[in-house]
N, C-alpha and C positions, 0 to 999 in steps of 0.2 A: 166238848170239845177235848178229847181227852188224845187221841193220839195224831200225829203230823201228818198224815194224808186223810184225814177225816173227811167226809164231805162237806160237812159244819165248815170247815175252813177253808176249802174250795169256794163255798158259796159266800163266807166271809167277804173273801178278797176281791170277789166278782162285783160286790159292792162299789169297789174304786173303777171300775168300767161301765158303771150305772145299769149293772144286771145284762151288760149288751158286750158291744166292741169298742163303747167308745174310749178316747185315748185317757189312759190310767190318771185317776187324779186332777183331772185338769177343770173339771167344774167342781164348784165350792161343795155341792152336795156330795160328788162324788170322793174329794178331798176329806169329808168328813167321815165317810164310810172308810177309806183307807185307811185312817188315823186310828179307828175303832179296829180295825185289823191289827194293828201295830201294837196299839195296848195289850190287845190281847194275846200277840204272838210274844211279844218282849215278857209276859208274865209266864208264859210256856216255855220261855228259853231260845225261842225259834231265832234263825240268822236270815239274812240276806238272803242266801240259798234255798232255805225253806220258803220263803218268801215267792221267790222266782218257779220255785216248782208248782207250787199253790195258784201261781197266774197262768202258769204254761198249762197244768190241767184244767182251768178253768176255762181257756181259750180253744181248748181243745174241741169243746161243746157248746160254746157261747154261740147265741144268735145273733145279729146285727150285720152291719155292712162289713165290707170287705176292710183288711187291716195288715199292715205290716208287723208279722210277730214279732223280726228283731227291735224296732222302735218302740213296741208296747212293752218288750221284757227289758228295755233300757230305761224305760220310764219308770217302770218297777224299781229297779236297781236304783235309779238317782232318787227317787221317793224313799227308799227305804235305807240310804246310805245317812251312816248317824244316827238314824233311829232303832236299828235291830245290829246286833254284830255282824259282822262282815263272815265269820266263820267258827 
């Protein structure tokens, strides 16, 4: 996982959505996977904006039930706030 737009980063953040379109980091397993993304993203100097970009990219091809993208992205921002730099 070397680049900011690597498929691995997209897949990693997808774990927070239960690899579907579940609400981000609500279920304990999804929250654990989202925290794994945070741990690795922080080590690479990623920001909340990077995480949002990965989440948007992930959701474009995710399979699952219908979702509201604005709500999902807000969940990502809220979860990442304080865990990753804001800019």
